[in-house]
C-alpha positions as CSV (number, residue, x, y, z in Angstrom):
1,M,-17.4,-3.6,81.8
2,E,-19.2,-6.2,79.9
3,N,-22.6,-5.0,81.3
4,V,-21.6,-1.4,80.3
5,K,-20.9,-2.4,76.7
6,V,-24.5,-4.5,76.7
7,S,-26.3,-1.4,78.0
8,K,-24.8,0.9,75.5
9,S,-25.5,-1.4,72.7
10,F,-29.2,-1.9,73.9
11,G,-29.7,1.9,74.1
12,S,-28.0,2.5,70.7
13,G,-30.4,-0.2,69.3
14,L,-33.4,1.4,70.8
15,L,-32.3,4.9,69.2
16,L,-31.7,3.3,65.9
17,A,-35.1,1.7,66.0
18,G,-36.8,4.8,66.9
19,L,-35.1,6.9,64.2
20,G,-35.8,4.2,61.6
21,A,-39.5,4.2,62.5
22,I,-39.6,8.0,62.4
23,A,-37.9,8.1,59.0
24,F,-40.2,5.4,57.5
25,S,-43.1,7.4,58.7
26,G,-41.9,10.4,56.9
27,K,-42.5,8.9,53.6
28,A,-46.4,9.8,53.8
29,I,-45.5,13.4,54.6
30,I,-43.1,13.7,51.7
31,V,-45.7,12.1,49.3
32,K,-48.4,14.4,50.4
33,L,-46.2,17.5,49.8
34,S,-45.4,16.2,46.4
35,Y,-49.2,16.0,45.4
36,R,-49.4,19.7,46.2
37,Y,-47.9,20.2,42.8
38,H,-50.6,18.3,41.1
39,I,-48.2,15.2,40.2
40,D,-49.9,11.8,39.9
41,A,-48.8,8.8,41.8
42,V,-47.1,7.0,38.9
43,T,-44.6,10.0,38.4
44,V,-44.2,10.6,42.2
45,I,-43.2,6.9,42.9
46,M,-41.0,6.8,39.6
47,Y,-38.9,9.7,41.0
48,R,-38.7,8.2,44.5
49,M,-37.3,4.8,43.1
50,L,-35.1,6.5,40.5
51,F,-33.1,8.2,43.2
52,A,-33.3,5.2,45.6
53,L,-32.1,2.5,43.2
54,P,-28.3,3.5,43.2
55,L,-28.5,3.4,47.0
56,F,-30.1,-0.2,47.1
57,M,-27.5,-1.3,44.5
58,I,-24.8,-0.1,46.9
59,M,-26.5,-2.1,49.6
60,V,-26.4,-5.1,47.4
61,A,-22.9,-4.6,46.7
62,W,-21.9,-4.2,50.5
63,A,-23.9,-7.3,51.6
64,S,-22.5,-9.4,48.7
65,R,-18.9,-9.0,50.3
66,S,-19.9,-10.9,53.3
67,D,-18.6,-14.5,54.0
68,H,-22.2,-15.4,54.3
69,A,-23.1,-14.3,50.7
70,K,-19.9,-15.8,49.3
71,Q,-20.8,-19.1,50.8
72,N,-24.5,-18.9,49.6
73,P,-24.4,-17.7,46.0
74,L,-27.8,-17.0,44.2
75,T,-29.4,-19.9,42.1
76,M,-32.0,-19.2,39.5
77,R,-34.6,-20.1,41.8
78,D,-33.3,-17.6,44.3
79,V,-33.4,-14.9,41.6
80,L,-37.0,-15.7,40.6
81,S,-38.0,-15.6,44.1
82,I,-36.4,-12.3,44.8
83,M,-38.0,-10.8,41.6
84,G,-41.6,-12.1,42.8
85,L,-41.0,-10.9,46.4
86,G,-39.6,-7.4,45.0
87,F,-42.7,-7.1,42.7
88,I,-45.3,-7.8,45.4
89,G,-43.7,-6.6,48.5
90,Y,-42.0,-3.2,47.4
91,Y,-43.2,-2.4,44.0
92,L,-47.1,-3.2,44.3
93,S,-47.2,-2.4,47.9
94,S,-45.6,1.0,47.4
95,F,-47.7,1.9,44.3
96,L,-51.0,0.9,46.1
97,D,-49.9,3.1,49.2
98,F,-49.1,6.0,47.0
99,L,-52.5,5.8,45.2
100,G,-54.2,5.8,48.7
101,L,-52.4,8.8,49.8
102,Q,-54.1,10.9,47.1
103,Y,-57.4,10.5,49.0
104,I,-56.7,10.0,52.7
105,S,-54.6,11.9,55.5
106,A,-51.1,10.8,56.4
107,G,-52.2,9.9,59.8
108,L,-54.9,7.4,58.6
109,E,-52.5,5.8,56.0
110,R,-50.0,5.0,58.6
111,L,-52.5,3.5,60.9
112,I,-53.7,1.2,58.2
113,L,-50.3,0.2,57.2
114,Y,-49.7,-0.8,60.9
115,L,-52.4,-3.7,60.4
116,S,-49.8,-5.7,58.5
117,P,-49.3,-8.1,61.5
118,T,-53.1,-8.9,61.6
119,F,-53.0,-9.9,58.0
120,V,-49.6,-12.0,58.7
121,M,-51.6,-13.8,61.4
122,L,-54.6,-14.4,59.2
123,I,-52.6,-15.5,56.3
124,G,-50.4,-17.8,58.4
125,R,-53.7,-19.4,59.8
126,I,-55.2,-19.9,56.3
127,L,-51.9,-21.2,54.6
128,Y,-50.0,-23.0,57.2
129,K,-52.9,-23.7,59.8
130,K,-51.2,-21.9,62.4
131,K,-53.0,-21.5,65.7
132,V,-54.4,-18.3,66.6
133,E,-54.4,-17.5,70.3
134,P,-57.7,-15.8,71.6
135,I,-55.5,-12.8,73.0
136,R,-54.4,-12.1,69.3
137,I,-58.0,-12.3,68.1
138,F,-58.9,-9.8,70.8
139,A,-56.0,-7.7,69.9
140,M,-56.8,-7.7,66.1
141,C,-60.6,-6.6,67.0
142,I,-58.9,-3.7,69.2
143,S,-56.8,-2.5,66.1
144,Y,-59.5,-2.6,63.6
145,A,-61.9,-0.8,66.0
146,G,-59.3,2.0,66.0
147,I,-59.1,2.0,62.1
148,C,-63.0,2.3,61.9
149,L,-63.0,5.0,64.4
150,V,-60.6,7.1,62.3
151,F,-62.0,6.1,59.1
152,W,-65.5,7.3,59.9
153,Q,-64.2,10.6,61.1
154,E,-62.4,11.1,58.0
155,V,-65.5,10.1,55.9
156,S,-67.5,12.7,57.7
157,L,-65.0,15.5,57.0
158,S,-63.6,14.6,53.6
159,G,-66.4,12.5,51.9
160,T,-66.5,9.0,50.3
161,A,-63.2,9.2,48.5
162,V,-61.7,8.3,51.8
163,A,-63.1,4.8,51.2
164,L,-61.3,4.4,48.0
165,G,-58.0,5.7,49.5
166,S,-58.3,3.4,52.6
167,F,-59.0,0.4,50.2
168,W,-55.9,1.1,48.3
169,V,-53.7,1.4,51.5
170,L,-55.4,-1.7,52.9
171,A,-54.5,-3.6,49.8
172,S,-50.8,-2.2,50.2
173,A,-50.7,-3.7,53.7
174,F,-52.0,-6.9,52.6
175,T,-49.5,-7.2,49.6
176,Y,-46.6,-6.4,52.0
177,S,-47.8,-9.0,54.6
178,L,-47.4,-11.5,51.7
179,Y,-43.9,-10.5,51.3
180,L,-43.3,-10.9,55.0
181,I,-44.9,-14.5,55.0
182,F,-42.9,-15.7,51.7
183,S,-39.7,-13.9,52.4
184,G,-39.0,-16.1,55.7
185,E,-37.1,-18.9,54.2
186,L,-35.3,-16.9,51.7
187,V,-33.8,-14.3,54.3
188,H,-32.2,-16.9,56.2
189,K,-30.4,-18.2,53.1
190,I,-29.3,-15.0,51.5
191,G,-29.4,-12.6,54.2
192,S,-31.6,-9.8,55.1
193,L,-29.7,-6.9,53.9
194,R,-28.9,-8.7,50.5
195,L,-32.7,-9.6,50.2
196,V,-34.0,-6.2,50.9
197,G,-31.3,-4.6,48.6
198,W,-32.2,-6.8,45.5
199,A,-35.9,-7.0,46.1
200,S,-36.1,-3.1,46.5
201,S,-33.9,-2.7,43.1
202,M,-36.4,-4.9,41.4
203,A,-39.3,-2.8,42.7
204,C,-37.3,0.4,41.6
205,I,-36.9,-1.0,38.1
206,C,-40.8,-1.8,37.9
207,C,-41.5,1.6,39.0
208,I,-39.3,3.2,36.2
209,L,-40.8,0.8,33.5
210,Q,-44.4,1.7,34.7
211,F,-43.8,5.3,34.2
212,L,-42.1,4.7,30.7
213,L,-45.3,2.5,29.8
214,V,-48.2,4.5,31.0
215,E,-46.9,8.2,31.1
216,P,-45.6,10.3,28.1
217,L,-42.1,11.5,28.7
218,S,-43.2,15.0,29.0
219,A,-44.6,14.0,32.6
220,A,-41.1,13.8,33.8
221,N,-41.1,17.5,33.6
222,V,-42.0,18.4,37.2
223,P,-41.3,21.3,39.5
224,I,-37.8,21.4,40.8
225,E,-39.4,21.0,44.3
226,V,-40.7,17.6,43.4
227,I,-37.3,16.5,42.5
228,E,-36.0,17.8,45.9
229,L,-38.8,16.0,47.7
230,S,-38.0,12.7,45.9
231,I,-34.4,12.8,46.7
232,I,-35.3,13.3,50.4
233,N,-37.9,10.6,50.1
234,A,-35.4,8.2,48.5
235,V,-32.5,8.8,50.9
236,A,-34.1,9.8,54.4
237,C,-37.4,7.8,54.0
238,T,-36.4,4.9,52.0
239,A,-32.9,3.7,52.1
240,T,-31.7,5.1,55.3
241,P,-34.4,3.6,57.5
242,V,-33.8,0.2,56.0
243,L,-30.2,0.4,57.4
244,L,-31.1,2.0,60.7
245,V,-33.7,-0.8,61.4
246,M,-31.2,-3.6,60.3
247,L,-28.6,-2.1,62.7
248,A,-31.2,-2.0,65.5
249,I,-32.2,-5.6,65.0
250,E,-28.6,-6.6,65.3
251,R,-28.4,-5.0,68.8
252,I,-31.9,-5.6,70.3
253,G,-33.5,-8.3,68.1
254,A,-36.4,-8.2,65.7
255,S,-39.2,-8.4,68.3
256,M,-38.1,-5.4,70.3
257,A,-37.3,-3.3,67.3
258,S,-41.0,-3.9,66.1
259,Q,-42.2,-2.7,69.3
260,V,-40.1,0.4,69.2
261,G,-41.3,0.9,65.7
262,M,-44.8,1.6,67.1
263,I,-43.8,5.0,67.5
264,G,-44.3,5.3,63.6
265,P,-48.0,6.2,63.8
266,L,-47.4,9.0,66.5
267,S,-44.5,10.6,64.7
268,T,-46.7,10.5,61.5
269,L,-49.5,12.3,63.4
270,F,-47.1,14.8,64.9
271,L,-45.6,15.6,61.5
272,S,-48.8,15.8,59.6
273,V,-50.0,18.4,62.1
274,L,-46.7,20.3,61.9
275,I,-46.1,20.1,58.1
276,L,-49.3,19.5,56.5
277,D,-51.4,21.3,58.8
278,E,-53.7,18.2,59.0
279,S,-56.4,18.6,61.9
280,I,-55.9,16.5,65.0
281,N,-59.1,15.4,66.9
282,L,-60.1,13.0,69.8
283,S,-61.2,10.4,67.3
284,L,-57.8,10.4,65.7
285,C,-56.2,10.3,69.0
286,M,-58.3,7.3,70.3
287,G,-58.0,5.5,67.0
288,T,-54.3,5.7,67.1
289,V,-54.1,4.3,70.8
290,L,-56.4,1.6,69.9
291,V,-54.3,0.6,66.8
292,I,-51.0,0.7,68.6
293,G,-52.4,-1.2,71.5
294,G,-53.7,-3.8,69.3
295,I,-50.6,-4.4,67.3
296,F,-48.6,-4.2,70.7
297,L,-50.6,-7.3,72.0
298,V,-50.4,-9.1,68.7
299,S,-46.4,-8.6,68.8
300,K,-45.9,-9.4,72.4
301,F,-48.2,-12.4,72.7
302,G,-48.1,-13.8,69.1
303,S,-46.2,-17.1,68.1
304,K,-42.8,-16.8,66.9
């Protein structure tokens, strides 16, 4: 009976991790659809975060009820750390990602974002002198070869604007890697759900303030379709995936959840063809296989 329960828990964990990865990947599709209404990145991300903010606050309230939260109240240092992590890891990373999506396909964007583990590896080597195994260097080279393959294919089809878009998304992956590096100590103290809730709420506020500072209020007057897409983005592709992945980690662990999450680029590729009518070609398929294969090796054989 115990084995049956474990099997069911493992199976449900795999399902939750897969659904979370697919939901996360849908963000790029929603953003590309929003850009069809000639809305800039600042406005698109503002509406996404505006609708996501109440959900993250509910997440914070729920997480704060736990015994762990009551035993570890936030200090001023914790608050400042959360604000910094929220700014770098969710606000800046999301904004750079949205900028890049104006110039590149959803498929290439998702592949570039999946380079985050290689940035974590390099940053860990530079800051903490962590040893980098030869297998991880080999895996990193495989992933970057896949990105280069897809990148040059898009440049040949769409022009040099692809370089600018790829740069912004690469910067997004880098800033999110900084969040992963520096959140390690804090997440053990205050809990992953509470950290994500507070940091994401901070990012939401930054995005709203950015809109108020750089855009006229008239820019908020957007087609109703953009509002609908933003609500879908906030609920289905922002807050819900966080909960799904957290529940998956409880059942199967972070390592396995991360490996299941590698279906993200594949789901983005499928959705971009189905919904955005983006073309699929041999270079894109080969590049996707190389990126996923490289990240799999980094995840499987990397140091804890």
